[in-house]
C-alpha positions in Angstrom: 140.1 173.3 145.4 143.2 171.9 147.1 141.0 169.2 148.8 139.6 168.2 145.5 143.1 167.6 144.0 144.0 165.6 147.1 141.0 163.4 146.6 142.0 162.9 142.9 145.5 161.8 144.0 143.9 159.4 146.5 141.8 157.8 143.8 145.0 157.1 141.8 146.9 155.8 144.8 144.1 153.6 146.1 143.4 152.2 142.6 147.0 151.2 142.2 146.9 149.6 145.7 143.8 147.6 144.5 145.8 146.4 141.5 148.7 145.4 143.6 146.5 143.5 146.1 144.7 141.8 143.2 148.1 140.6 141.7 149.3 139.2 145.0 148.9 135.4 145.4 146.5 134.3 148.1 148.0 132.6 151.2 148.0 128.8 151.3 144.6 127.3 152.2 142.6 130.1 150.6 140.6 129.6 147.5 141.5 131.4 144.3 139.8 134.7 144.1 140.1 138.3 145.3 141.2 139.0 148.9 139.0 140.8 151.3 141.6 143.6 151.5 141.5 144.1 147.8 137.7 144.3 147.8 137.7 146.8 150.7 140.3 149.0 148.9 138.4 148.8 145.6 135.1 149.9 147.3 136.9 152.8 149.1 138.4 153.8 145.7 135.0 153.9 144.1 133.6 155.9 147.0 136.4 158.5 146.5 135.8 158.5 142.8 132.1 159.2 143.4 133.0 162.1 145.6 135.4 163.5 142.9 132.6 163.2 140.3 130.3 165.2 142.6 133.0 167.8 143.0 133.4 168.0 139.2 129.7 168.7 138.8 129.9 171.5 141.3 132.9 173.1 139.6 131.2 174.1 136.4 133.1 177.4 136.4 136.5 175.7 135.8 136.4 173.7 132.5 140.0 172.5 133.0 139.1 170.6 136.2 137.6 167.7 134.3 140.6 167.3 132.2 142.9 167.5 135.2 141.0 164.8 136.9 141.0 162.5 133.9 144.8 163.0 133.5 
């Protein structure tokens, strides 16, 4: 269960990092848009989120786990 909560924390941290990277201006010479770093972090965040959702499906015995993940 400790590993599950660690993954939940990582989802929060990586999503915040993606927001920060999205808000940063691009260096001169680059077109407006999302940086490659931001896209990579966002994809990694979605992968972690998917792993957490699979963990939630497996933990049907603990009804509070879903609430904890959402919070």
